[in-house]
FIGU-400101 format. One record per residue (C-alpha): x negated, y negated, z. Coordinates in steps of 0.05 Angstrom, whole numbers, padded with zeros to 5 digits, always signed. Each point is the difference from the previous one (the first is absolute). Layout:
// residues N
XYZ
...
END
This chain:
// residues 302
-01038-01355+02870
+00028-00033-00062
-00040+00000-00064
+00043-00041-00049
-00057-00039-00028
-00046+00059+00002
+00045+00034-00051
-00005-00060-00046
-00074-00009+00009
-00016+00073-00014
+00034-00007-00067
-00039-00064-00013
-00068+00028+00019
+00001-00045+00060
-00017+00059+00045
-00073-00017+00011
+00021-00066+00032
+00052+00029+00047
+00003+00013+00074
+00061+00024+00037
+00031-00065+00024
+00074-00011+00006
+00029+00013-00069
-00052-00042-00038
-00069-00002-00031
-00066-00026+00028
-00049-00050-00029
-00049+00027-00049
-00062-00034+00028
-00026-00052+00048
-00025-00055-00047
+00039-00062-00019
+00000-00022-00073
+00038-00042-00049
+00016+00008-00074
+00056-00025-00043
+00038+00024-00061
+00064-00012-00037
+00055+00052-00003
+00011+00028-00070
+00065-00027-00028
+00031-00017+00068
+00075-00007+00004
+00017-00066+00034
+00044+00011+00061
+00050-00048+00030
-00025-00035+00063
+00025-00053+00049
+00073+00005+00019
+00016+00058-00047
+00006+00064+00041
-00050+00052-00024
-00030+00065+00024
-00070+00021-00019
-00021+00073+00007
-00050+00051-00024
+00021+00055-00048
-00031+00056-00041
+00057-00002-00051
-00048-00025-00054
-00049+00056+00013
-00046-00037+00048
+00016-00037+00064
+00016-00071-00020
+00037-00059+00030
+00072-00011-00022
+00056-00047+00018
+00075+00010+00004
+00058-00044+00023
+00035+00020+00065
+00061+00024-00039
-00042+00051-00038
-00003-00038-00066
-00057-00033-00038
-00055+00050+00013
-00067-00023-00029
-00071+00025+00001
-00046-00053+00030
-00071+00029-00006
-00038+00039-00052
-00068+00032+00004
-00046+00057-00016
+00025+00071+00011
-00044+00007+00062
+00027-00064+00032
+00054+00004+00053
+00038-00059+00029
+00039+00009+00066
+00020-00039+00063
+00027-00064-00032
+00019-00059+00045
+00029-00066-00024
-00034-00064+00023
+00043-00046+00043
+00014-00045-00061
+00013+00060-00046
-00053-00022-00050
-00051+00055+00015
-00002+00073+00020
-00052+00035+00043
-00011+00072-00018
-00048+00058+00009
-00034+00025-00063
-00055+00048-00022
-00020-00048-00056
-00076-00002-00004
-00007+00070+00029
+00016-00011+00074
+00061-00018+00041
+00005-00075+00012
+00048-00056+00013
+00020-00041-00061
+00042-00062-00012
+00044-00007-00061
+00024-00068-00022
+00068+00016-00030
+00006-00058-00049
-00067+00011-00034
-00014+00074+00013
-00068-00017+00028
-00026+00051+00050
-00056-00013+00051
-00033+00051+00045
-00002-00028+00071
-00037+00052+00040
-00006+00074+00017
+00059+00027+00040
+00073+00015-00008
+00070-00012+00029
-00007-00076-00004
+00054-00048+00022
+00004-00076-00003
-00001-00049+00057
+00064-00042+00000
-00039-00061-00025
-00032+00040-00056
-00070-00021+00021
-00022+00066+00031
+00013+00074-00006
+00000+00059+00048
-00022+00068-00025
-00033+00066+00016
-00071+00021-00012
-00031+00064+00027
+00061+00011+00044
-00007-00067+00035
+00044-00062-00007
-00033-00064-00025
+00022-00072-00012
-00032-00037-00058
+00000-00074-00019
+00012-00004-00075
-00035-00066-00011
-00066+00015+00035
+00002+00076+00006
-00013+00001+00075
+00026+00064+00033
+00017+00021+00070
+00015+00070+00026
+00066+00002+00039
+00006+00073+00021
-00047+00026+00053
-00060+00037-00027
+00017+00061+00042
+00071+00006-00027
+00005+00055-00053
+00040+00000-00065
+00031-00069+00000
+00045-00017-00059
+00059-00040-00028
-00013-00071+00027
+00056-00051-00006
-00002-00074+00018
+00057-00029+00042
+00041-00055-00034
-00028-00054+00046
-00071+00024-00010
-00017+00011+00073
-00001+00076+00002
-00015+00061-00043
+00034+00067+00006
-00036+00064-00021
-00001+00074+00012
-00052+00045+00031
-00004+00075-00002
-00025+00036+00062
-00007+00075+00013
+00068-00004+00035
+00033-00034-00059
+00012-00068-00032
+00019-00065+00034
+00019-00071-00019
-00039-00056+00032
-00003-00077-00002
-00063-00042+00006
-00009-00075-00001
-00022-00026-00068
-00059-00035+00032
-00024+00063+00036
+00018+00031+00067
+00021+00066+00031
+00054+00037-00039
+00064+00016+00037
+00044+00061-00013
+00068-00007-00032
+00019+00073-00009
-00041+00064-00005
+00047+00058-00012
+00030+00036-00060
-00061-00014-00043
+00015-00075-00001
-00039-00040-00052
+00006-00049-00059
+00027-00059+00040
+00027-00061-00035
+00031-00063+00030
+00069-00026-00015
+00000-00070-00032
+00023-00032+00066
-00051+00039+00041
+00051+00032+00047
-00006+00071-00027
-00051+00049-00026
+00018+00055-00048
-00043+00063+00003
+00001+00071-00024
+00003+00065+00040
-00017+00069-00026
+00062-00002-00044
+00042-00063+00010
-00001-00076+00008
+00013-00037+00065
+00000-00071+00026
-00026-00023+00067
-00010-00066+00036
-00073-00022+00005
+00003+00011+00076
+00019+00073-00011
+00074-00007+00017
+00062+00014-00042
-00031+00058-00039
+00051+00027-00049
+00003+00042-00064
+00017-00033-00066
-00002+00062-00044
+00026+00066+00026
+00015+00040-00062
-00039+00057-00033
-00066-00006-00036
-00058-00044+00020
+00001-00076+00001
-00064-00042-00001
-00031-00069-00009
+00058-00046+00017
-00002-00074-00013
+00051-00055+00016
+00041-00041-00049
-00017-00075+00004
+00063-00014+00041
-00011+00060+00046
+00067+00032-00015
-00026+00061-00038
-00060+00046-00007
-00032+00030-00061
-00035+00066+00008
-00021+00063-00037
+00032+00068+00011
-00016+00071-00021
+00027+00069+00014
-00067+00018+00033
-00066-00036+00016
-00029+00025-00066
+00049-00043-00040
+00019-00020-00052
+00023-00067+00030
+00056-00047-00019
+00017-00069+00025
+00063-00015+00040
+00028-00059+00039
+00042+00004+00062
+00031-00049+00050
-00049-00016+00056
+00055+00025+00047
+00002+00068-00035
+00053+00031-00044
+00004+00028-00070
-00062-00013-00043
+00001-00026-00071
-00049+00033-00049
-00040-00047-00044
-00045+00045-00040
-00001+00070-00031
-00055+00037-00037
-00074+00001+00015
-00021-00016+00071
+00011-00070+00028
-00032-00024+00065
-00028-00059+00039
+00056-00050-00010
-00003-00073+00021
+00058-00049-00005
-00005-00075-00014
END
C-alpha cells in the first residue's frame, strides 16, 4: 500500500495522528473548533483568470504552501509559520480567492481556510483532505477515516461514507455538485467509489491496481486517479479506463487544469521521494517539469 503522505508526516511529527489510509493522513481528533490567525508576511498570489498552481513544499525547511505559474515561473511562498507547523493539501476555492488546506497549526491536524488577498487564516474544523463544493458554500473532507460534508455557514455536518467502510480518503466533489468521488482501502486493496452528495449507497468505479486519489475533470466526464505507480483516467461509470503516465518512477496526486486539457502531478523516483511537480497532456505524452529542489507535492490548479 502506498505511503506517500506517511513519509511526509513522519518527518513533520505527524505520526501520532496517522492511520494507514490511501496515501494520506488521518484527522488528529474528533472535536470541531474554530480559531483564526493571519499568515506572517504572506505573499499575495494572483487569482481570478490568471492560471496558477498552488502546492505544498518543504523547500523552505518546513512544509508550507507555495504558488507557481503553469509554465514553471513566478514561484512564491504563500504561508509562513512556526517550525512545528506543517501546511499541506491545498485546494483553491471556486472563485480562486481562498485556499483550503490541512495544517498542524495549534498542535493538531485540522482544516484551515486562507484568504489570499489578506493572508487571514481561519481554522474550520478537525479533519484533512478537504475539497470545496462547486458553489463554495460547503466542503467535503475526511475525519477518522470517514467522509463528511460540512456547511461552511452553519457548520452542520453529514457523514457520507458508510460507518462500516474502512480507511476512506481523498474525497472530490463533482463539477455539478451532485456526487462525490472518494477512495476506500479494503484488505484486498484500494477502490474508487462515488456517492451522492446528499447521502446514499456508494457505487464502485474501479477497484484494482491500488486505485485511489480520484479527481473529476472540469466537465465531469472523466476521473483521474492513481495506481500503485502511475496515473489513469476513467469515466465515472467505470468505462474507458486508460493510463495517462506510463514512464518510470512514481506519479501521484494529479489535478486537472481549468480547461481540462492538462494534468499537474508530483513525481519521484520511488515512493519515498523527493517529489517534483510536472504537467502532462490529459491524453498522455511527454511530461514537463515545473519544479526542482526540495520536495513538492499536493498541487491544485486554478
